[in-house]
N, C-alpha and C positions, 0 to 999 in steps of 0.2 A: 340101494336102489339106482333106478334107474334113470340115465341123465333126458333132461326133461329142456337144458335150454342150450346154445352156443352162441357164444359174442364173437367174431373174427374179425380181423386187423380189418378191412375194406370188405368190402364187398364181391370183390372180384374171387375172394376165400370164402366168403360165405355161397357164392353160389357149390363152390366143390365142394365143402359142408352138406349140402342139400343135395350131393348125385351120393354123395358118402353116407349120407344117412340111404337111401334109397337102396345103394349096393348091397345094404342087411335089411332090407325091409322094415327100417321106417319113414314114418309120409311126414312130408314137412308140409302144413305147422301142425298135422293130428298131432302125429307121436312127437315130434321135437320140431322147438321156436329156433331157429336161427337169424341171426341178423349182422350187417355188417357196419360200415364208417365209409360213405365218400357219396354214399346215392348215385353212383353210377352205373347198377341193376337195368335203372330206369333204357338205360341206352340200345339193352342188349335184348332179346325174345326169348325172356328164362323165368318159364312157370318153376312158382311162383314166385315174384317180383321178388324184391327181400327189403324189408322194412330194415333202415336205416337211422344212420344219424345223417342231416346232411349241412351246408355251410357253406360258404361264401369266397368259393377261388378266389373268387376275381380280387376281393379284398382281402384274402390270408398273401397273394402273393405281392400284395401292391404291401406292405408288412411288411414281408421280408426283403424288397428291395430299398424299401426306404431304410431300414434295418441295418443296411447292408451298403448305400449311400453313405448313411451317418456316419460307419467305424472306415469309411475309405479315408489310406493315407496312415493312420494307426498304425505304430509298429505290434503295441505289448494289449491289443481284449483283454480286456475285465471280465471277468470268472469265464477265463477260458476259453472265451469265443459266446458263451452261450447265453441265450437271452427268452425269455419267457414271456411268450407273448398269447396274447387272450384275443379269441377271436368267438360268435356270437354259431353257436348248434341248433339245431333245429328237430326233433325225428320224423321223418318219411314212411308215416306208417302203410303201410305193402301189404302180400300175405303171406310172412313166411312167417309170422307170430302170432298164437293164439294161450286165449287162459291155460294154465297148468292144470295137471290134470289131477282131479282130490282123489 
Protein backbone atom coordinates (compact mmCIF):
# COMPACT_ATOMS: atom_id res chain seq x y z
CA UNK A 1 0.00 0.00 0.00
CA UNK A 2 1.07 3.54 -0.72
CA UNK A 3 1.93 5.92 2.11
CA UNK A 4 -0.94 8.37 2.71
CA UNK A 5 0.20 10.34 5.79
CA UNK A 6 3.32 11.44 7.66
CA UNK A 7 3.45 12.83 11.21
CA UNK A 8 6.64 14.82 11.79
CA UNK A 9 8.58 15.81 14.91
CA UNK A 10 8.10 19.51 14.16
CA UNK A 11 6.96 21.84 11.38
CA UNK A 12 10.49 22.28 10.03
CA UNK A 13 10.71 18.51 9.38
CA UNK A 14 7.17 18.55 7.97
CA UNK A 15 8.17 21.22 5.45
CA UNK A 16 11.11 19.01 4.46
CA UNK A 17 8.73 16.07 4.05
CA UNK A 18 6.53 18.17 1.74
CA UNK A 19 9.57 19.07 -0.36
CA UNK A 20 10.65 15.42 -0.42
CA UNK A 21 7.17 14.35 -1.51
CA UNK A 22 7.33 16.87 -4.36
CA UNK A 23 10.69 15.46 -5.49
CA UNK A 24 9.09 12.05 -6.02
CA UNK A 25 6.00 13.45 -7.73
CA UNK A 26 3.59 13.40 -4.77
CA UNK A 27 1.33 16.36 -4.04
CA UNK A 28 0.61 17.47 -0.49
CA UNK A 29 -2.23 17.32 0.47
CA UNK A 30 -3.79 15.68 -2.60
CA UNK A 31 -1.62 12.53 -2.51
CA UNK A 32 -0.21 12.62 1.00
CA UNK A 33 -1.11 14.39 4.27
CA UNK A 34 1.77 15.79 6.33
CA UNK A 35 1.54 17.21 9.87
CA UNK A 36 3.99 18.84 12.23
CA UNK A 37 4.27 19.77 15.89
CA UNK A 38 4.91 23.33 17.13
CA UNK A 39 2.82 25.37 14.66
CA UNK A 40 5.77 27.47 13.49
CA UNK A 41 5.28 27.03 9.74
CA UNK A 42 2.92 30.01 9.67
CA UNK A 43 6.00 32.18 10.27
CA UNK A 44 7.34 31.12 6.86
CA UNK A 45 6.01 31.72 3.37
CA UNK A 46 5.49 28.00 2.75
CA UNK A 47 2.81 26.38 0.65
CA UNK A 48 0.90 24.48 1.80
CA UNK A 49 0.89 25.79 5.36
CA UNK A 50 1.54 22.85 7.68
CA UNK A 51 -1.29 21.43 9.81
CA UNK A 52 0.28 21.20 13.23
CA UNK A 53 -0.14 20.65 16.95
CA UNK A 54 0.06 24.01 18.70
CA UNK A 55 0.72 24.79 22.36
CA UNK A 56 1.42 27.74 24.63
CA UNK A 57 5.22 28.09 24.50
CA UNK A 58 5.19 30.69 27.28
CA UNK A 59 3.31 28.33 29.60
CA UNK A 60 5.77 25.54 28.76
CA UNK A 61 8.71 27.85 29.54
CA UNK A 62 7.16 28.91 32.86
CA UNK A 63 6.59 25.27 33.83
CA UNK A 64 10.20 24.40 33.03
CA UNK A 65 11.58 27.35 35.02
CA UNK A 66 9.31 26.55 37.99
CA UNK A 67 10.53 22.94 37.90
CA UNK A 68 14.18 24.04 37.95
CA UNK A 69 13.58 26.52 40.78
CA UNK A 70 11.78 23.88 42.87
CA UNK A 71 14.80 21.58 42.56
CA UNK A 72 17.45 24.23 43.15
CA UNK A 73 19.89 23.04 45.76
CA UNK A 74 18.68 19.45 45.58
CA UNK A 75 21.64 17.10 45.33
CA UNK A 76 19.71 14.05 44.27
CA UNK A 77 16.76 14.75 41.98
CA UNK A 78 14.27 11.93 42.20
CA UNK A 79 13.30 9.88 39.19
CA UNK A 80 16.72 10.52 37.54
CA UNK A 81 15.86 14.20 37.27
CA UNK A 82 12.90 13.48 34.99
CA UNK A 83 9.50 15.04 35.49
CA UNK A 84 6.33 14.62 33.48
CA UNK A 85 4.67 17.95 32.77
CA UNK A 86 1.33 18.20 30.99
CA UNK A 87 0.40 21.12 28.76
CA UNK A 88 -2.73 21.75 26.71
CA UNK A 89 -2.44 21.36 22.96
CA UNK A 90 -4.65 22.19 20.02
CA UNK A 91 -4.64 21.36 16.35
CA UNK A 92 -3.90 24.22 13.97
CA UNK A 93 -5.58 23.14 10.76
CA UNK A 94 -3.84 24.52 7.70
CA UNK A 95 -3.45 23.17 4.17
CA UNK A 96 -1.23 20.08 4.42
CA UNK A 97 -3.89 17.49 5.30
CA UNK A 98 -6.83 16.01 3.40
CA UNK A 99 -9.09 13.00 3.72
CA UNK A 100 -7.49 9.64 3.07
CA UNK A 101 -8.17 8.21 -0.39
CA UNK A 102 -10.78 5.47 -0.44
